[in-house]
N, C-alpha and C positions, 0 to 999 in steps of 0.2 A: 576545424571549423564545420559546423553544421549548417545546411542549408534546407530551406523549404521553399519549392517553387521559385527557385532563384534568389529568395530573399535571405540575406546573410542572417545567421543565428550566431551572434559573436559573445554573448554575455555568457561565459563559460565560467564565471567566478565561482568560488566556493563561499557563499555567504554564511553557512553553517560550518561550525568547528568541526562537527562529525555528522554523520547521517543520522545517529540516534538522538540528534538534539531536536529534530522534527517529531520523534516519537516522545520525547519529553514535552514538547510543546501541546501535542495531542491530550497528554494526562493535565496539563494545566487547563485546558479547555473543558474536558471531560474526566473530572477526577473520579476516583472511586467512591461511589455513594457511601460506603462504610467510613470513609475518613473525611467527611465533609464537614465542617465546623457549622453547627447549627446556627451561630451568630452571624455567619457571612450570608449574604443575600446571594441568591443563585447568579443575578446578573453580573455579580464581581468576578464569577468565573470565567465570563467571556469578554472582560475589560483588556483587550489585546493591546492597545495603545499604553496602558500602565504596566503591564506584566510581561510582555513579550521582549525577548532580546532582539537588537537590531538586525542581527543576522537573519532570524526568522523573517521578519518583516522583507528584508531585502530577498530573501529566498522567494517567498511569496510574489513578489513584484515580478520577478523575472520568470517564475513559474506560469502565473497568469497571463503575462505578455505573450510568450512565445508557445504555449500549447494551444495551437490552430488545429483545426480539421486537417489541414494540409499537411502539417508538422506529425501529427498522430499517423496518418496514413503513411508518410515516409518512413517512420520508425517500425511501423508494421511491416512494411516491405522489405526494412533491412534487417531486422531481427527476427522476424517468425519463421524465417527459413531455417533457423537454427543450424547455420552451416559455419559458425565461428570457431568452435572449439567442441571437443567431446572428452568427457572426463568422468572417473567415479564420483559419486555425491558427495563422500568423504573428502575429496580433494577441494570441491566447492566449498565445504564448510570451512576447511582450512584457509581459503581465501577470505570467507567471510569475516573470520578472527581478525584480520588485519585491518578491518573497518573501524576498530574501537579506537578512541583518541584517548591515551593515558592521561592527558591533562583534565580531561572531562570531570569536574567534581561531584557529578550528580549520580555517577555509576562507575563500579569497576568491574561490571559484567562484560564479557566478550559475547560477540554474537552467538556462539555455541550454548553458552550458558543461559542465554534469555531464552534460545529456542527450546532448550531442555527443560526449562522451568515451565515455559507455555506448555509443551507437551507431557510433562509429568503432572502438572495440574488437572490436564483434561483425562489422563489415564487414571489418576487417584480417584476421579469421579465417575470412573467405570463407564466412560463414553466408547462407543465404537472405536476399534484400533484405526480406522483409516482417518479418525477425526486426530488420533494422538499425532498420525504422520503428518497432517495439515499442522499441527502445531509445530512440528519439528521442522516443516519446509517453506513455511508461509513468508518467510524474507528470502527465501532463495533467488528470487528475482533481483535483489541488489547486486549479484553477479554482474549485473549490467556495467558496473564500476570497471571490470575487468577491459571492457572495451572502450574505455575513455568517456561514458557518458556523463554530464555534468549532472550535479545532484538535482536540480529541478526538473531533469527527466529520468530520476530513478526513484525518489521518494516524493511525499507530499499528498494532501488530501485529494483525492481523485473525484472527478465529475464528466458528465457527457460532455461531449464538443459535437459541433453541429446542429447545435439549437441555442437558445438564449441561455446565458449563465445566470444561475439562481444566485440571489442575494444572500443566500444561507451558506453558501460556499465561503470559507474563512477567507477574510481581506478581499471580498469580493468588489471592492473600489479599483483594486488593480486591474480589473478586466478591461476598463476603459482604454488601456494600452494595446490590447488584443486586437487585431484587424479584424477577426470575424464579427466584433461587435457592429461593426459597419457594412457588414455583408448580408445582403436581403435573403441569402439562401439559409444563413445560418442565425439570425439574431430574431427570430418569433419564437414564441415558447415551444412549439414543435418543430421549427426548423425543417431538416430533411425528413423527419420521422412522421408517423401517425400516432394518434392518440392511443395509449396502452398497447403500443407495438410490442412490448416485451424487450427487455435489456439485452437480450441476445443481439438484436437488430440494432442496438444503438454502440456507437463508437465512443469509448471511454478515453479522457487523458491518459497519456503515456507514462508508465512507470514500472516499478517492479511487481506490482498486483497483476496486471494484464500480462506480462513477461511470463510470470510463474504459473499463470493459469493455461496458457498455451502450452507451456513446457508439459504440463501434467494432465492435460485434458483427457488424455488415452488411458490413464492409469488409476483414477480416483473417482469415487462415486459422485454423482452430481452435487450433493448438499456441500462436499468439502469444495467442489470446484468454485460453488458460490462464495464460501469463505475465503478461499484464495484471490478470487477476481475483484472481490467487494469490501475487504476488509479495512480499505482506506477510504470507502465511499460514505463519508460521514455526513455530508449533507443529505443523503437519504436515510440511512438507518439509524440518525440521531434527529433529523429535522423533517423527513419525508417532503423533501423539496421537489423530487422528481415523480411523484406519484402519477402524473400525467403521461408518464412513459413506461410504467411499471404495468405488467400483466398480473392475473390472479396467481399465475404459477410463480412469478417473481416474488410476490407477497409471502407466498407459502415458504419458499427458499430462504426469504430473509430471515426467517425465523431461526434458521440454521446459522446465518451470519450474526445475529444478535446473541446467540448462544456463544458462539466463537469469541466475540470481540472482547469479553471481560478477560478471558485467559490470555489474550496478547497483552492487554493493557496493564491488568492487576496482579498477574502470578508472579509474586515475589516470595521465595522460599529461603530464607537464611540456612535452613538445614539440607539443601539440595544433595543428594546422593552425588558421588564422583562420577566422572565420565567413564571410568574403569568398571565400576559396579554396573552403570547403566549399559554399557556397549553391548553385551551379547543380545539384550532385549531388543535393541534398535537396529542393529545389524540385521536381526532376522526379520523385524517389521519392513524395513527398507526393501529387503530381497523379496519379501510377500508381494508387494505391489510395484516395486519400480525395476526397470533393467539394470544391468551391472554398470552401464555407463550412461550419462546424459548428455544430451547434445545442446549446447548454448549457442 
C-alpha cells in the first residue's frame, strides 16, 4: 500500500489490460494525420465517452484522484535516489518485454520492437544519434513496475501538480476527487509557481517520463532530455494548456518534443530489421552515451 502524508492510497487495481493500452488510447485521441478520414469531424476523435474502453476511463479516475503534489513529492523522494537495483540496460529491456499482454488484439509488438521501430525511424531520417538513443530508451521508466508501482503511477498523460489542473487534461472532470483541488496552495492558476517560471521549476505528475528523465539527465543533450521528460505532456504540446508556466526556453525546447512525438506514436514498419541485424549499431550507441550499468 502506498501512503501520502498519512493518507492511504489503496486503489492499486489494474484497470488497463496492459500498459500499452494507454498508448493505444493516445493514438485514438491524436491519430496519425496521414490516416485521418476526411469525412470524420475532428471533434469525433476526442469523443471519449463513445470510444474509450472502461479500463482507460477507470485508469484516469484513479490517476487523477491520487496524483497530488504530496504524492509526487513522496515518489520523487522514494525513487530518485536510484538505490533499488543496478543492471545493464539490456537486462532492463528484457524486463520491459514482459509487459506485453499476448491477448491484446491491437498489437503483437513487444516493448523492444516498439522501441526499435521508434529509434530506427529516427535514424532513417538522419537525426542526431543521441535522438536515436532517446527513441530506444524513452519508455525505460516503465521499469517502475519492477518495484510494484501501480499503472496509474507509471503511465498516463502527465501534467503539473501544485497548481490548478487544466480542463485540457484528458478526463479532467476526475480531478474533482483530487484533494489538491480544495487546497488554497494548489488550486489557483499559478499555485505555488510564478508566471513563466519555466518547467524546470514545476513539479510534474509522477510516472515513467519523469523517472527516465532523472535517470538520463547526466548522459544526454538537453533537447533529448525534454523529449524524455515531456513526451506524455499532451495537454501542453498538443493543447498549449500551460503556457503561463512555460519560459521562452521551454518553448524553444518543445520544438524538439514536437519533433519526437510522431516517431513515438506513428512509427510502424512491418519490414523492421531483426534485432540480430541491428544489435551491433545499438550496442555501440548505448556504449557511447551510457555507463555499463544503470541504477534504478
